[in-house]
C-alpha positions as CSV (number, residue, x, y, z in Angstrom):
1,M,-35.1,12.1,9.8
2,R,-32.8,14.6,9.1
3,L,-31.8,15.2,5.5
4,N,-28.0,15.5,5.5
5,R,-25.8,16.7,2.8
6,R,-25.2,13.1,1.7
7,R,-28.4,11.9,1.3
8,L,-29.0,15.0,-0.5
9,L,-26.9,14.3,-3.1
10,Q,-28.3,10.9,-3.4
11,A,-31.7,12.0,-3.5
12,S,-31.0,14.6,-6.2
13,G,-29.0,12.8,-8.9
14,A,-26.2,13.8,-10.8
15,T,-27.1,17.1,-12.1
16,L,-27.5,18.3,-8.6
17,L,-24.1,16.8,-7.3
18,S,-23.0,19.2,-10.2
19,T,-24.0,22.2,-9.0
20,V,-23.9,22.0,-5.1
21,A,-19.8,21.4,-4.8
22,P,-17.5,24.3,-5.3
23,T,-15.7,25.3,-8.2
24,I,-12.1,24.7,-7.4
25,T,-9.0,26.7,-8.8
26,W,-6.9,24.4,-10.9
27,A,-3.8,24.1,-12.0
28,N,-2.4,25.9,-15.1
29,T,-1.6,23.1,-17.8
30,P,0.6,23.6,-20.9
31,D,-1.8,21.8,-23.1
32,P,-4.9,20.2,-21.1
33,S,-5.2,17.9,-24.0
34,R,-2.0,16.0,-23.0
35,T,-2.1,16.2,-19.3
36,I,-4.3,14.2,-16.8
37,K,-5.4,15.5,-13.2
38,A,-6.1,12.6,-10.8
39,V,-7.6,12.5,-7.3
40,L,-6.3,9.8,-5.3
41,H,-6.9,8.7,-2.1
42,A,-5.0,10.6,0.3
43,D,-2.5,13.6,0.1
44,L,1.4,13.0,-0.8
45,R,3.3,14.0,2.4
46,S,6.0,11.8,2.2
47,F,8.6,11.7,-1.1
48,D,10.6,8.6,0.1
49,P,9.1,5.1,-0.6
50,I,11.7,3.6,1.2
51,T,11.3,5.1,4.6
52,T,7.5,4.5,4.1
53,N,5.1,2.0,2.6
54,T,2.1,3.9,2.5
55,Y,0.1,3.8,-1.1
56,I,0.3,7.0,-1.8
57,T,4.0,7.3,-1.9
58,T,4.5,4.3,-3.1
59,Y,2.5,5.9,-6.1
60,H,5.0,8.4,-6.5
61,G,7.4,6.1,-6.3
62,G,6.3,4.5,-9.4
63,M,6.1,7.5,-11.3
64,V,9.8,8.7,-10.7
65,Y,11.7,5.3,-10.2
66,D,11.8,2.0,-12.0
67,T,12.6,-1.3,-10.8
68,L,15.3,-4.0,-12.1
69,F,12.2,-6.6,-12.7
70,G,8.4,-6.0,-12.9
71,L,5.3,-7.9,-12.8
72,D,3.4,-8.7,-15.8
73,A,-0.7,-9.4,-15.7
74,E,-0.3,-12.5,-14.7
75,S,2.1,-11.3,-11.5
76,T,5.1,-13.3,-12.8
77,P,8.4,-11.5,-12.9
78,Q,9.8,-9.7,-15.9
79,P,13.0,-7.9,-16.8
80,Q,12.4,-4.4,-16.4
81,M,15.9,-2.4,-15.7
82,V,17.7,-5.9,-16.4
83,S,18.4,-7.0,-19.8
84,K,19.2,-10.3,-18.8
85,W,20.2,-12.4,-15.7
86,D,21.0,-15.9,-14.9
87,V,21.7,-17.9,-11.3
88,S,24.5,-20.4,-11.2
89,E,23.7,-24.0,-10.6
90,D,23.9,-24.1,-7.1
91,R,21.4,-21.3,-6.8
92,L,23.5,-19.3,-4.8
93,T,25.4,-17.0,-7.5
94,Y,22.9,-14.0,-9.5
95,T,24.2,-12.2,-12.1
96,F,22.6,-9.5,-13.7
97,E,23.1,-7.0,-16.8
98,L,21.7,-3.3,-17.2
99,R,19.9,-3.0,-20.5
100,D,21.0,-0.1,-22.6
101,G,19.8,3.5,-22.8
102,L,19.2,3.3,-18.8
103,A,19.6,7.2,-17.3
104,F,18.5,9.0,-14.4
105,S,16.3,12.4,-15.0
106,D,18.9,14.3,-14.7
107,G,20.8,12.5,-18.0
108,T,23.1,10.6,-15.7
109,P,23.6,6.8,-16.6
110,V,22.3,4.3,-14.2
111,S,25.2,2.0,-13.3
112,S,25.4,-1.4,-11.0
113,R,26.3,1.1,-8.4
114,D,23.3,2.7,-8.1
115,C,21.4,-1.0,-8.2
116,V,23.7,-2.1,-5.6
117,A,23.0,0.9,-3.1
118,S,19.8,1.1,-3.8
119,I,19.1,-2.8,-2.9
120,R,21.0,-2.4,0.3
121,R,19.5,0.5,1.3
122,W,15.6,-1.1,0.2
123,S,16.4,-4.4,1.9
124,A,17.1,-2.4,5.2
125,R,13.4,-1.6,5.3
126,D,11.3,-4.4,3.5
127,G,10.3,-7.3,5.1
128,G,11.5,-9.9,2.3
129,G,14.3,-7.3,1.6
130,Q,15.6,-8.4,5.6
131,F,14.9,-12.2,4.8
132,L,17.5,-11.7,1.7
133,V,20.2,-9.8,3.7
134,Q,20.2,-12.8,6.4
135,R,21.5,-14.9,3.6
136,L,23.6,-12.2,1.7
137,E,26.9,-13.2,1.4
138,D,28.1,-10.3,-1.0
139,M,26.7,-8.2,-3.7
140,A,29.0,-5.7,-5.5
141,P,29.6,-4.4,-8.7
142,V,31.2,-6.6,-11.7
143,D,31.4,-3.3,-14.1
144,D,29.4,-0.3,-14.7
145,K,26.5,-2.4,-16.0
146,T,27.0,-6.0,-14.3
147,F,26.4,-6.7,-10.7
148,K,26.3,-10.0,-8.4
149,I,24.4,-11.0,-5.9
150,V,26.2,-14.2,-3.6
151,L,23.8,-16.0,-1.3
152,R,24.8,-18.2,1.5
153,E,22.3,-20.6,1.0
154,P,19.2,-21.0,-2.0
155,F,16.9,-18.1,-1.3
156,G,14.4,-19.1,-4.5
157,L,12.1,-15.6,-3.6
158,L,14.9,-13.1,-4.7
159,I,13.4,-12.2,-8.3
160,D,10.0,-11.9,-6.7
161,L,10.6,-9.4,-3.9
162,L,13.2,-7.5,-6.6
163,A,9.9,-7.4,-9.0
164,K,7.1,-6.4,-6.3
165,A,4.9,-3.6,-6.7
166,S,3.8,-2.9,-3.3
167,G,4.9,-2.1,0.2
168,N,8.7,-1.0,0.1
169,C,9.2,-1.3,-3.8
170,C,13.3,-1.8,-4.8
171,F,13.0,1.0,-6.6
172,I,16.6,2.2,-8.6
173,M,17.9,5.8,-7.3
174,R,20.9,7.2,-7.7
175,E,23.7,6.2,-5.6
176,S,24.2,9.6,-3.7
177,E,20.6,9.4,-2.9
178,A,20.9,5.2,-1.8
179,L,23.3,6.0,0.5
180,T,21.2,7.8,2.5
181,D,20.3,6.7,5.8
182,P,17.0,3.9,5.3
183,N,15.5,5.5,8.5
184,E,16.0,9.1,7.3
185,P,14.3,10.4,4.0
186,I,16.0,11.5,0.8
187,S,16.0,15.5,0.2
188,T,16.7,14.8,-3.6
189,I,14.2,13.3,-6.1
190,I,16.1,12.4,-9.0
191,G,14.3,9.0,-10.8
192,S,15.3,6.6,-13.0
193,G,11.4,6.1,-14.2
194,P,9.1,7.3,-16.7
195,F,8.3,10.6,-15.0
196,I,9.9,13.8,-13.5
197,F,8.6,15.0,-10.2
198,N,8.1,19.1,-10.9
199,E,9.2,20.7,-7.5
200,D,8.8,24.2,-8.9
201,E,4.6,23.2,-9.2
202,L,4.6,21.7,-6.0
203,L,1.9,23.3,-3.9
204,A,1.8,20.9,-0.5
205,G,-1.2,19.8,0.4
206,Q,-2.4,20.6,-2.8
207,R,-0.8,19.4,-5.9
208,Y,1.7,17.5,-7.0
209,V,3.1,17.7,-10.7
210,Y,4.7,14.9,-12.8
211,D,6.3,15.6,-16.3
212,R,7.3,13.4,-18.9
213,N,11.0,11.9,-18.6
214,P,12.8,12.8,-22.0
215,N,15.7,11.2,-20.9
216,Y,13.8,7.6,-20.3
217,V,14.1,4.9,-22.5
218,P,11.2,2.2,-22.2
219,R,11.3,-1.4,-23.1
220,S,10.2,-2.7,-26.4
221,E,7.7,-5.1,-25.3
222,P,3.8,-3.7,-24.7
223,A,3.1,-2.6,-21.0
224,S,1.6,-5.5,-18.8
225,G,1.5,-4.6,-15.2
226,T,4.2,-3.0,-14.2
227,A,6.6,-5.0,-16.2
228,G,6.8,-4.2,-20.5
229,G,7.5,-0.9,-22.1
230,K,6.5,2.0,-19.7
231,V,5.6,4.9,-22.5
232,V,4.2,7.9,-21.3
233,K,1.6,8.9,-23.7
234,V,1.0,12.4,-22.2
235,D,3.0,15.0,-21.4
236,R,2.1,15.8,-17.6
237,V,0.1,14.3,-14.4
238,I,-1.3,16.0,-11.8
239,F,-2.2,14.8,-8.5
240,E,-5.2,17.2,-7.1
241,N,-5.7,16.9,-3.5
242,L,-9.4,17.1,-2.9
243,P,-10.8,15.3,0.2
244,D,-14.2,16.1,0.0
245,Q,-15.8,13.3,-2.2
246,A,-19.0,15.0,-3.4
247,T,-16.4,18.0,-4.7
248,A,-14.3,15.5,-6.1
249,L,-16.8,13.7,-7.9
250,A,-18.6,16.8,-9.4
251,A,-15.0,17.9,-10.5
252,L,-15.0,14.3,-12.5
253,Q,-18.5,15.0,-14.1
254,R,-17.6,18.7,-15.2
255,G,-14.2,17.4,-16.7
256,E,-11.7,19.5,-14.2
257,I,-10.3,16.1,-13.2
258,D,-9.9,13.0,-15.6
259,F,-9.5,10.4,-12.9
260,Y,-11.0,9.7,-9.4
261,E,-9.0,6.7,-7.5
262,S,-11.7,6.4,-4.6
263,P,-15.3,7.7,-5.9
264,P,-17.8,7.1,-2.7
265,I,-19.9,4.0,-3.2
266,D,-23.0,5.4,-2.0
267,L,-22.7,8.2,-4.7
268,L,-22.2,6.2,-7.8
269,A,-25.6,5.9,-8.7
270,T,-25.3,9.7,-9.7
271,I,-23.0,9.1,-12.5
272,S,-24.1,5.7,-13.5
273,N,-25.8,7.1,-16.4
274,D,-23.0,9.9,-17.8
275,P,-21.5,8.2,-20.7
276,Q,-18.9,10.7,-20.1
277,I,-17.6,8.5,-17.0
278,I,-16.4,5.0,-16.6
279,V,-16.5,3.0,-13.6
280,D,-14.2,0.4,-13.4
281,T,-12.3,-1.6,-11.0
282,Q,-8.4,-1.8,-11.5
283,N,-7.7,-4.2,-8.5
284,P,-10.2,-7.2,-8.6
285,G,-8.5,-9.0,-5.5
286,G,-9.4,-5.9,-3.4
287,Y,-7.9,-4.6,-0.2
288,M,-7.7,-5.7,3.6
289,G,-8.3,-3.3,6.2
290,W,-6.4,-3.8,9.2
291,L,-6.4,-2.4,12.7
292,R,-2.7,-2.7,13.9
293,P,-2.2,-2.7,17.5
294,N,1.1,-1.4,18.9
295,H,2.8,-4.4,20.8
296,L,5.4,-2.1,22.5
297,H,3.1,-0.5,25.6
298,P,0.0,-1.4,27.6
299,P,-2.4,-2.9,27.3
300,F,-1.3,-4.6,23.8
301,N,2.1,-5.8,24.7
302,H,-0.4,-8.5,26.3
303,P,-1.3,-11.0,23.8
304,A,-4.6,-11.1,25.6
305,A,-5.6,-7.8,24.7
306,R,-4.6,-8.1,20.9
307,Q,-7.1,-11.4,21.5
308,A,-9.6,-9.2,22.5
309,L,-9.6,-7.1,19.5
310,L,-10.5,-10.3,17.4
311,H,-13.5,-10.8,19.2
312,L,-14.2,-7.0,19.5
313,V,-14.3,-6.2,15.7
314,D,-17.4,-6.7,13.7
315,Q,-16.2,-6.6,10.2
316,E,-19.5,-6.5,8.8
317,A,-20.2,-3.2,10.6
318,V,-17.3,-1.9,9.2
319,M,-17.6,-2.7,5.9
320,R,-21.3,-1.5,5.8
321,A,-20.3,1.7,7.6
322,T,-18.3,2.6,4.8
323,F,-19.1,0.6,1.8
324,G,-22.7,-0.2,2.1
325,N,-23.1,-1.8,-0.9
326,P,-22.4,-5.9,0.2
327,E,-21.4,-5.7,-3.8
328,Y,-18.3,-4.4,-2.7
329,Y,-17.0,-6.2,0.3
330,R,-16.9,-9.0,2.2
331,T,-15.6,-10.4,5.6
332,C,-12.7,-12.7,5.8
333,G,-10.9,-14.3,8.8
334,S,-7.8,-15.8,6.7
335,F,-4.4,-14.4,7.9
336,F,-3.5,-14.7,4.1
337,G,-6.9,-12.8,2.8
338,C,-9.8,-14.2,1.3
339,G,-9.5,-15.6,-2.5
340,T,-5.4,-15.8,-2.6
341,T,-3.7,-19.0,-2.8
342,M,-2.8,-19.3,0.9
343,E,-6.2,-18.9,2.0
344,N,-7.2,-21.2,5.2
345,D,-9.6,-21.6,8.1
346,A,-6.7,-22.3,11.1
347,N,-7.8,-20.9,14.2
348,T,-10.9,-18.8,13.2
349,D,-13.4,-20.2,15.6
350,W,-13.2,-16.6,16.9
351,F,-14.3,-15.0,13.6
352,K,-16.9,-17.8,12.9
353,G,-18.3,-17.0,16.3
354,G,-18.6,-13.1,15.3
355,Q,-18.4,-10.5,17.9
356,N,-18.3,-11.3,21.4
357,I,-17.7,-8.2,23.8
358,E,-18.2,-9.9,26.7
359,R,-15.3,-12.5,25.8
360,A,-13.4,-9.2,24.8
361,R,-13.9,-7.9,28.5
362,E,-12.5,-11.0,29.9
363,L,-9.4,-11.1,27.9
364,F,-8.6,-7.2,28.7
365,Q,-9.0,-8.7,32.5
366,E,-6.7,-11.4,31.9
367,A,-4.0,-8.8,30.2
368,G,-4.2,-6.7,33.1
369,Y,-5.9,-4.2,31.8
370,A,-6.0,-1.1,34.8
371,G,-8.1,1.3,33.0
372,E,-5.1,3.2,31.2
373,T,-6.3,5.6,28.7
374,V,-6.3,3.9,24.8
375,V,-5.3,6.4,22.2
376,I,-6.4,5.4,18.6
377,L,-5.2,7.7,15.8
378,Q,-8.1,8.5,13.7
379,A,-7.6,9.2,9.9
380,T,-10.7,11.8,9.4
381,D,-9.8,12.1,5.5
382,V,-9.9,8.4,4.6
383,P,-13.7,6.8,5.1
384,F,-12.6,3.4,6.0
385,M,-10.5,4.8,8.7
386,N,-12.2,7.5,10.1
387,N,-15.6,5.1,10.4
388,S,-13.3,2.3,11.6
389,A,-12.0,4.5,14.5
390,L,-15.2,5.6,15.6
391,L,-16.8,2.5,15.7
392,L,-13.6,0.7,17.3
393,A,-14.0,3.5,20.2
394,Q,-17.5,2.4,20.8
395,W,-16.9,-1.2,21.2
396,L,-13.8,-0.8,23.6
397,Q,-15.9,1.3,25.5
398,E,-18.9,-1.3,25.7
399,A,-16.0,-3.9,27.0
400,G,-14.7,-1.5,29.5
401,V,-11.9,0.0,27.9
402,T,-11.2,3.9,28.3
403,V,-10.4,5.4,25.0
404,E,-9.2,8.9,23.3
405,L,-9.5,9.4,19.7
406,Q,-6.6,11.3,18.1
407,A,-7.8,12.5,14.9
408,G,-6.1,13.7,12.0
409,D,-5.4,13.7,8.0
410,W,-3.8,10.4,6.6
411,G,-0.8,12.1,5.8
412,T,-0.2,13.3,9.7
413,I,-1.1,9.9,10.9
414,S,1.0,8.0,8.7
415,A,3.8,10.1,10.0
416,R,2.7,9.9,13.7
417,R,2.5,5.7,13.3
418,Q,6.5,5.6,13.2
419,N,6.4,7.1,16.9
420,R,7.4,4.7,19.3
421,D,7.1,6.4,22.6
422,K,4.3,6.2,24.9
423,P,0.9,6.8,24.4
424,T,0.8,9.5,26.8
425,E,4.3,11.0,25.2
426,G,3.0,11.5,22.0
427,G,2.8,7.7,21.2
428,W,-0.2,5.7,20.1
429,N,-2.3,2.3,20.6
430,L,-4.0,1.4,17.7
431,V,-4.0,2.9,14.4
432,F,-5.5,1.9,11.1
433,T,-4.2,0.9,7.3
434,Y,-5.0,-1.3,4.3
435,A,-3.3,-3.5,1.8
436,A,-3.9,-5.1,-1.5
437,T,-5.4,-8.5,-0.6
438,N,-2.5,-10.0,-3.5
439,L,0.2,-8.9,-0.7
440,H,-1.1,-11.3,1.6
441,N,-0.4,-14.2,-0.5
442,N,3.5,-14.1,0.5
443,P,4.4,-13.5,4.5
444,I,8.0,-12.6,3.5
445,G,6.7,-10.2,0.5
446,A,4.6,-8.2,3.2
447,P,6.4,-5.6,5.0
448,A,4.0,-5.9,7.8
449,F,4.2,-9.6,8.5
450,A,7.4,-9.6,10.0
451,A,7.6,-9.6,13.8
452,T,10.8,-8.9,14.2
453,G,10.4,-6.5,16.9
454,D,12.5,-3.2,16.3
455,A,13.5,-3.9,12.9
456,A,9.4,-4.8,12.1
457,S,7.1,-2.1,10.7
458,Y,5.2,0.0,12.9
459,G,3.5,-1.7,15.7
460,W,7.2,-3.6,16.1
461,P,5.7,-7.0,16.9
462,T,8.0,-10.0,18.1
463,D,7.3,-13.4,18.0
464,Q,9.9,-16.2,17.1
465,K,7.4,-19.0,16.3
466,H,6.0,-16.7,13.7
467,E,9.3,-15.7,12.3
468,E,10.3,-19.2,12.0
469,L,7.4,-20.1,10.4
470,R,8.0,-17.2,7.9
471,L,11.0,-19.2,6.7
472,K,9.9,-22.3,6.8
473,W,7.4,-21.1,4.3
474,A,10.1,-19.2,2.0
475,A,12.0,-22.5,2.5
476,A,9.0,-24.9,0.9
477,E,9.8,-26.2,-2.4
478,T,6.4,-27.2,-3.5
479,F,3.1,-25.2,-3.7
480,E,1.4,-28.0,-1.5
481,A,4.3,-27.7,1.3
482,R,4.0,-24.3,1.5
483,K,0.1,-24.1,2.1
484,E,0.7,-26.4,5.1
485,V,3.0,-23.9,6.4
486,A,0.4,-21.4,6.0
487,R,-2.1,-23.3,7.9
488,E,0.9,-23.6,11.0
489,L,1.6,-19.5,10.3
490,Q,-1.9,-19.0,10.5
491,D,-2.8,-21.0,13.5
492,N,0.0,-19.1,15.5
493,A,-0.7,-15.6,14.1
494,W,-4.3,-15.6,15.5
495,D,-2.7,-16.5,19.0
496,F,-0.5,-13.6,18.9
497,V,-2.6,-11.4,16.9
498,L,-0.3,-9.7,14.8
499,Q,-2.6,-7.1,13.5
500,V,-6.6,-7.5,13.0
501,Y,-8.4,-7.3,9.9
502,L,-11.6,-5.3,9.6
503,G,-12.8,-6.8,6.4
504,Q,-12.2,-7.3,2.5
505,W,-13.4,-4.7,-0.2
506,T,-13.2,-4.3,-4.1
507,P,-13.6,-0.4,-4.6
508,P,-14.1,1.2,-8.2
509,V,-12.5,3.7,-9.9
510,A,-14.1,6.5,-11.9
511,Y,-12.5,8.2,-15.3
512,R,-13.6,10.2,-18.0
513,S,-14.3,8.1,-20.9
514,N,-11.7,10.0,-23.1
515,L,-8.8,8.2,-20.8
516,K,-7.8,5.2,-23.1
517,G,-4.9,2.2,-22.2
518,L,-5.7,2.2,-18.4
519,I,-3.5,-0.9,-16.6
520,A,-5.0,-2.8,-13.9
521,V,-1.9,-3.5,-11.2
522,P,-3.3,-4.7,-7.7
523,E,-0.9,-2.5,-5.5
524,L,0.4,0.1,-8.0
525,L,-1.6,3.0,-10.1
526,P,0.8,3.5,-13.1
527,F,0.1,6.3,-15.3
528,W,1.9,5.3,-18.3
529,N,0.3,3.4,-21.4
530,I,-2.6,6.2,-20.9
531,E,-4.0,8.2,-23.9
532,K,-6.1,11.1,-23.2
533,T,-8.1,11.5,-26.8
């Protein structure tokens, strides 16, 4: 057996890990004791959290922008930028008043005009926001601090959507930026949140710097989830991009970084006895991995080809290849994720039967597959995506499908997945991503759950019945009624196959023990409330 680098690191322990990993040239910081350096799961390529819903850009958005509502530790919406709000007896008119002291990072006050423009831009891209627009009669400022949303019919999910902390969040921008075409990225980053993006210190591909926003006035309540007081207790946070996992883990050991979001699970044993490092779970519900087919082009414009993917994927193999330890992963056949309130087993015989490559071959033939090359986008710097691509390519070939892996880093892949062209002209057939399991519990709030064609997320699925059932779910007035609709929705979803799941995992984070006050949020990574002692 060849002793590769990872096996060598596992065998040799923490001391060797610290010595073999290269030394990195780090950013100079004004005061290291008041600076947090973090290595996150991917490089930050896009700075507009509306034009993309990648997690890394959402993290950036949470640093520099605030929201009208937040979600507390119980996932209950709470006013954030809003001081008070009410809804009319007929549940059609919502009135919101902004709290005192709100200002953008350039010092200009936040106005109701900024909020209205921001909601409009967000709603054009977010799946739940699009549901809101369909019911919107009017939305306009009343005065500088007050605005109204008037609906044509009751929509009980409005506040939940304004508060959500994943996908396309309803971040509040200045009106001048919020008037930008929602399909075009903004060019100026002036935020309403607790940090300022320091563009002078930007080193693209390597380093992203956030300074405490002196114009930000936090709420007086204790921090809870994305709600409460977002009190910044350090002067600076730096996102360092270190794609090599061993290098990043060694940097954490040496104290060169303070926080590592995605430590490799098979190397955690090397730091298990280090009293200076804490390994913890920030997202107890974990994440669901997806395979997203492009519904526009053959062969996956045919439902039989998409159904073939259900029989092709071996979730256990995907999870084992990336996470190794079953303590951190599970397989799941529910469209709503496992452990959520909407979880059910409708139309899951394909899952219970396990991988069936021969059945997948038959379904590709039924779809009229004619030997065309299937292009798989392979993000080589995200282990889950990289391993999934390699395994899927093998399984597709076993089913008689011609495959081409096109590799790139996650930043490049996440940009390319927006390309609607044919796979032979720069487009794609299959791409991988993931999302917090908690998000799957709400088919309205999850951007990728829309099947509205051109208005849908990348992959651009279309299914009228799916959209009718999403409407029915949103209109259901009781939890029990929504559970029933969830079964209908899942039964249909595994027929037309919006996307394919690759497993569910609960990843740990690792950080230096002198960081105190970290807040666990399912879909965001807050850096407020953290002290460096």
